[in-house]
N, C-alpha and C positions, 0 to 999 in steps of 0.2 A: 630463183628462189635462193640459190646457193650464194650468187653474187649480192645479193640484197643483205643475205646474213652476214657475208664477209664485211661490206660496207657498213652497218650497222656495230659490229664488232670493233672495226676501224675507227668509226665515230667515236665510240664510247671510250676507246684507249686513247684516242688523240685529245679529247675534250676533258675527261675524268681521271685519266691514267690507269695503270694497270692495277693499282691496289684495289680499286673499288671493283673491277670484274673479276679478279680473283676471290675476293671476299664474296660475292654473286655466286662464284661458280662452287666454292667451298660449301655454300649453304644449300645447295641442289638437293643433297640426299635428304635432307630435313624436310622438304617441300612435297607435300601430297598433290598439289593440285594447282590450278591457274590462279586461283585466288590469293594463295599461299604466295606464290610465285610473285605475283603482282605486287603484293604488299611489301615483299622484300626488295624487290626492284626499287618501289617507292621510297622505301626505307633508306637504301643504299645511294640512289641518284637523284632522289626528289621529284621524280616525275613518272607518270604510268607510262609501261612500255607499250605504246601503241604506234601505227603506222605513220600518223600524222606528225606526230613529236620527232620520231626518227627521220622523216623525210624534211623535216625543218631542220634539223640538226646536220643533216647530211649537207643540204643546200648551203649552211651558214659554212660549213666546215670546207667547202669548194671553194669558196671565194678567197 
């Protein structure tokens, strides 16, 4: 699980930059549940945070 988390963060930084990740991290205190997190993530990154999407991004990043 830790290596998958690391890979997810690495892909987000490589593809979308540190600024978006920092924006998401700074918003964590105001988010009360998974629904709010998913909505904020979608607002920042333009896609829902799910295993399928991260796997697609990871596979594209490896090429």
